[in-house]
C-alpha positions in Angstrom: 159.4 44.3 52.2 162.7 44.1 54.3 164.0 47.2 52.2 161.0 48.9 53.2 161.3 48.1 57.0 164.9 48.9 56.9 164.1 52.1 55.2 161.7 53.0 58.0 164.1 52.0 60.9 166.8 54.1 59.2 164.6 56.9 58.7 163.7 56.8 62.6 167.4 56.7 63.5 167.7 60.5 62.3 164.1 61.7 62.9 164.7 61.8 66.4 167.1 64.6 66.6 165.1 67.0 64.5 162.0 66.5 66.9 164.2 67.1 70.1 165.8 70.0 68.5 162.4 71.7 67.8 161.7 71.4 71.4 165.0 72.7 72.5 165.1 75.7 70.1 162.7 77.9 71.7 163.8 77.0 75.4 167.4 77.9 74.5 166.4 81.3 72.8 164.0 82.0 76.0 166.6 81.0 78.5 169.9 82.6 77.0 168.9 84.8 74.3 169.2 84.6 70.5 172.9 85.4 70.8 173.8 82.7 73.2 171.4 80.3 71.1 173.8 81.2 68.2 176.9 80.4 70.1 175.4 77.0 71.1 174.6 76.2 67.6 178.2 77.5 66.6 179.9 75.2 69.0 177.8 72.2 67.7 179.1 73.2 64.5 182.8 73.3 65.6 182.3 69.8 67.2 180.6 68.6 64.1 183.7 69.5 62.1 186.1 67.7 64.6 184.8 64.9 62.5 187.8 65.3 60.4 189.4 63.1 63.4 187.0 60.2 62.4 189.3 58.9 59.3 186.0 57.5 57.6 185.5 55.2 60.3 181.9 54.4 59.9 181.9 53.9 56.2 185.1 51.5 56.7 183.1 49.6 59.3 180.2 49.1 57.1 182.1 48.4 54.1 184.2 45.7 55.7 182.0 44.1 57.9 179.4 43.7 55.5 182.0 42.1 53.1 183.4 39.8 55.8 179.2 38.9 56.7 179.3 37.9 52.9 182.1 35.3 53.5 180.7 34.1 57.0 184.2 35.1 58.4 183.3 36.1 62.1 187.1 36.5 63.1 187.7 38.8 60.3 184.6 41.0 61.8 186.2 41.0 65.1 189.3 42.3 63.7 187.9 45.3 61.8 185.7 46.4 64.4 188.2 46.0 67.1 191.0 47.8 65.2 188.7 50.6 64.3 187.8 51.1 68.1 191.0 50.8 69.4 192.1 53.5 67.0 189.2 55.8 67.9 190.0 55.2 71.7 193.6 56.1 71.0 192.8 59.4 69.0 190.4 60.6 71.6 193.0 60.0 74.4 195.6 61.7 72.3 193.8 64.6 71.2 192.1 65.3 74.7 195.6 65.0 76.1 197.2 67.7 73.9 194.0 70.0 74.2 193.9 70.3 77.8 197.8 70.4 78.1 197.5 73.8 75.5 194.5 75.0 77.5 196.4 74.9 80.8 199.5 76.4 79.8 197.8 79.2 78.2 197.0 80.4 81.9 200.6 81.0 82.0 202.0 81.8 78.7 198.8 83.5 76.6 198.7 82.1 73.2 195.2 83.5 72.7 192.9 85.5 74.4 190.2 83.2 76.2 186.5 83.9 74.8 183.2 82.7 75.8 183.9 80.0 73.1 187.1 79.1 74.6 185.7 78.6 77.9 183.1 76.2 76.9 184.9 73.9 74.5 186.8 72.1 77.3 183.5 70.9 78.4 182.3 70.1 74.8 184.9 68.5 73.1 184.9 65.2 75.1 181.3 65.0 73.9 182.2 65.0 70.3 184.6 62.0 70.8 182.1 60.0 72.8 179.6 60.5 70.0 182.3 59.1 67.5 182.7 56.1 69.3 179.0 55.7 69.6 178.8 56.2 65.8 181.0 53.4 65.4 178.8 51.3 67.6 175.9 52.4 65.2 177.7 51.5 62.2 178.0 47.9 63.4 174.4 47.7 63.6 173.8 48.9 60.0 176.6 46.5 58.8 174.3 43.5 60.3 171.4 45.4 58.5 169.8 45.7 62.2 168.1 48.9 61.7 165.5 48.2 64.4 168.5 48.1 67.1 170.0 51.0 65.5 166.8 53.0 65.8 166.1 51.9 69.4 169.6 52.9 70.7 169.7 56.1 68.7 166.6 57.2 70.1 167.9 56.5 73.6 171.0 58.3 73.2 169.6 61.5 71.4 166.8 61.5 74.0 169.4 61.5 76.9 171.4 63.9 75.2 168.8 66.6 74.5 166.9 65.9 77.6 169.9 66.8 79.5 170.7 69.9 77.4 167.0 71.3 78.0 166.9 70.5 81.6 170.2 71.9 82.2 169.8 75.1 80.3 166.4 75.7 81.9 167.9 75.0 85.4 171.1 76.9 84.9 170.8 79.1 81.8 174.5 78.5 81.2 175.9 76.9 77.9 179.0 75.9 79.5 177.4 73.8 82.0 174.9 72.5 79.2 177.9 70.9 77.5 179.5 69.5 81.0 175.9 67.6 81.8 175.6 66.3 78.2 179.3 64.9 78.1 178.7 62.9 81.5 175.3 61.8 80.4 176.6 60.4 76.9 179.5 58.7 78.3 177.2 56.7 80.9 175.1 55.8 78.0 178.1 54.7 75.9 179.1 52.5 78.6 175.9 50.8 78.5 175.9 50.3 74.9 178.9 48.3 75.2 177.2 45.7 77.3 174.3 45.3 75.2 176.5 45.0 72.0 178.2 42.1 73.5 174.8 40.2 74.2 173.5 40.9 70.7 176.8 40.4 68.6 178.9 38.3 70.7 182.6 39.2 71.8 183.1 41.2 68.4 184.9 43.9 70.4 188.3 43.4 72.6 191.7 45.2 72.5 193.5 41.7 71.6 191.5 41.5 68.5 192.8 44.5 67.2 195.3 44.2 64.4 197.8 46.7 62.9 198.0 44.8 59.7 194.1 44.7 59.4 193.9 48.2 60.1 196.6 48.9 57.5 194.7 46.9 54.9 191.6 48.9 55.3 193.4 52.1 54.8 193.3 52.3 51.3 189.5 52.5 51.5 189.3 54.6 54.8 191.8 57.4 53.9 190.0 58.3 50.9 186.6 58.0 52.7 188.1 60.1 55.5 189.4 62.4 53.0 185.6 62.7 51.6 184.1 62.8 54.7 186.4 65.5 56.1 185.4 67.8 52.7 181.6 67.1 53.5 182.2 68.4 57.1 183.6 71.6 56.0 180.8 71.5 53.2 178.1 71.3 55.7 179.4 73.9 57.8 181.4 76.4 56.0 178.9 78.8 54.9 177.8 79.2 58.8 181.3 80.3 59.6 181.2 82.7 56.7 177.7 84.0 57.7 178.9 84.3 61.5 181.9 85.9 60.4 180.6 88.5 58.0 177.2 89.2 59.1 177.3 88.7 63.0 176.1 86.1 65.2 172.4 87.7 65.5 171.9 87.1 61.8 173.9 83.9 61.9 171.1 82.7 64.6 168.2 83.3 62.1 170.2 81.7 59.3 171.3 78.8 61.4 167.6 78.1 62.1 166.5 78.0 58.2 169.7 76.0 57.4 169.4 73.6 60.1 166.0 72.6 58.7 167.1 71.9 55.2 169.9 69.8 56.9 167.7 67.5 59.1 165.0 67.3 56.4 167.7 66.0 53.9 169.2 63.9 56.6 165.9 62.1 57.4 164.9 61.7 54.0 168.3 60.3 52.7 168.3 58.0 55.5 165.2 56.2 54.3 167.5 54.8 51.4 170.9 54.5 53.4 170.3 50.6 53.6 171.5 50.4 50.2 175.2 50.9 50.9 175.7 47.6 52.9 173.9 45.9 50.3 176.0 47.0 47.4 179.1 46.4 49.7 178.1 43.0 50.6 177.0 42.2 46.6 173.8 41.9 47.4 172.4 43.5 44.6 173.3 42.4 41.1 175.1 44.8 38.6 171.9 44.4 36.1 169.6 45.6 39.1 171.8 48.5 40.4 171.0 51.2 37.7 167.2 50.6 38.2 167.7 50.8 42.2 169.7 54.1 41.4 167.1 56.0 39.3 164.2 54.6 41.1 165.6 55.4 44.7 166.7 58.9 43.3 163.1 59.6 41.9 161.5 58.7 45.4 163.8 60.6 47.7 163.5 63.9 45.2 159.6 63.5 45.3 159.6 62.7 48.9 161.9 66.0 49.3 159.4 67.8 47.0 156.2 66.9 49.0 157.9 68.1 52.3 158.9 71.4 51.2 155.7 72.3 49.4 153.7 71.1 52.6 156.4 73.0 55.0 155.7 76.1 53.0 152.3 76.3 53.4 151.9 75.8 57.3 153.7 79.0 58.6 151.8 78.5 61.8 153.7 75.9 62.8 157.2 77.7 62.5 155.2 80.7 64.4 154.2 78.7 67.3 157.7 77.2 67.5 160.0 79.9 67.1 157.7 83.0 68.3 156.6 85.8 66.1 159.9 87.9 65.9 162.2 84.9 65.5 160.1 83.6 62.5 159.7 86.9 60.8 163.5 87.2 60.7 164.0 83.8 59.5 160.9 83.0 57.4 162.8 84.4 54.1 165.7 82.2 54.6 163.6 79.3 55.7 161.4 79.1 52.6 164.6 79.6 50.4 166.3 76.6 51.6 162.8 74.5 51.2 163.2 75.5 47.3 166.7 73.7 47.2 165.6 70.5 49.2 164.0 68.5 45.9 167.0 69.1 43.8 169.8 68.5 46.6 168.3 65.3 47.5 168.9 64.0 43.9 172.8 63.3 45.1 171.6 61.1 48.1 171.5 57.7 46.4 174.7 58.5 44.5 176.5 59.1 47.5 175.7 55.7 49.2 176.7 54.0 45.8 179.9 55.7 45.6 180.8 54.4 49.1 179.3 51.0 48.6 181.0 50.5 45.0 184.5 51.8 46.5 184.4 54.6 44.5 185.7 56.7 47.3 188.8 58.7 45.6 186.8 60.0 42.9 184.0 61.1 45.4 186.7 63.1 47.3 187.8 65.1 44.1 184.0 65.9 43.3 183.5 66.8 47.1 186.4 69.0 46.9 185.1 70.8 43.8 181.8 71.2 45.6 183.2 72.9 48.5 185.4 75.2 46.6 182.3 76.3 44.7 179.9 76.5 48.1 182.9 78.9 49.7 182.7 81.0 46.5 179.1 81.2 46.2 179.0 82.2 49.8 181.6 85.0 49.7 180.4 86.4 46.3 176.7 86.4 47.3 177.1 88.1 50.4 179.8 90.7 49.6 178.7 91.4 46.1 174.9 90.6 45.4 172.2 92.5 47.3 169.3 90.2 47.8 168.0 88.6 50.7 167.3 85.1 49.0 171.0 84.5 48.2 171.0 81.1 49.5 169.4 80.0 46.4 172.8 80.3 44.6 173.7 77.2 46.3 172.0 75.5 43.9 175.0 75.8 41.8 177.3 73.5 43.9 174.3 71.1 44.5 174.0 70.7 40.6 177.7 70.2 40.3 177.4 67.2 43.0 174.5 65.4 41.3 176.3 65.3 37.8 179.6 64.8 39.0 178.6 62.1 41.4 176.5 60.4 38.5 179.3 60.3 35.8 181.6 58.8 38.5 179.5 55.9 39.3 178.7 55.5 35.5 182.1 54.3 34.8 181.5 51.2 36.8 177.7 50.8 36.7 175.8 52.2 33.5 173.2 54.2 34.8 170.1 55.6 33.2 171.8 58.9 32.8 169.1 60.1 30.0 166.3 59.9 32.5 168.3 61.2 35.3 169.1 64.3 33.4 165.4 64.8 32.4 164.6 64.4 36.0 167.3 66.9 36.9 165.7 69.6 34.6 162.0 69.0 35.6 163.2 69.7 39.3 165.2 72.7 38.3 162.1 74.4 36.6 159.9 73.4 39.3 162.2 75.2 41.6 162.6 78.4 39.6 158.5 78.4 39.4 158.3 78.5 43.1 161.2 80.9 43.6 159.1 83.0 41.3 155.8 82.6 43.2 154.0 80.9 40.3 153.9 77.5 41.9 
């Protein structure tokens, strides 16, 4: 029962952003036009990519605080959390200082030509670091398996952010001001969260609790978690950069709508099983039961994805009323193509959390690197050499490699039910191909 509740609250944590994005998208398009909307999406993509400076912080907090909790060691929890936060704050100050220095010097010695993108980034980058620190606070809630508090604070944070963006773009019709107001509102709520955190978990954070030796001890895990998360960031956004560079901002805007729907759906459904990560880290699931959990949860998320994608494929009127006739018609084919990939892609979700919980992050990094190379290759080859509209279906190739290699990496430590997993992969691929041919 607790697992079901945790899954519901973890899902609520990520469901707010897509809902608010649904509200924001038509307002942005109507206020600033499709190309400026594409610029807004592109900047958000760049900000997400700056997570390479996260150094696997969230995974490290969940992993090591879950372990410290299993030994009832509160002092160690203080050291872990404080060391991580001090590092994040130091990184933010250092990066922002260097960035603003280069930006100001550029007015006198022109290193680069200032475009609309460069004018907006000085207001947008602080928002990234604020959100990175906030994610560390959210990771603490996950470590304590306090998904109710996580969902509450996540909702308030996202509501403040998107409300500020929607109101600002409606009043000023300026993407730069949107990010400026967003940074201010996000910082205010971050300060509030620090006070609330102390009330719930006690004095778990203070600069004096931070320890270089503790951070160094965690580095073996965190560096590979960071390498892996860095690859995943590029994996999530590299296709957008390629599309915007080769096909222009207008096509990219339609592509971004379609791929954002896929990414948000995957994030929402995957969150329903994220509770398994701290439980594996804290040795709460026996080795005998881990294989059962893996196959059962994999089937669950994939079937959920199949149901959702079939349902959304049949309700074009929703997307029509959301996007408007012209925008929907231009993104419809891409949208339906990405929906075909959802059930298959979700099959790697449970393995993702198992790899982190079991500490198999080094192997995960190399798998993610292979998948990234394949994704880049598929995007370039499909756009430059294959002349068909539904080319994103070819992303099924790196997705399949990810599923198989993740499972094989786990199997060396936990003997999975690979025969059942293989059979389910084949069934999913057959369903996808039948849907692609409009037979189903």
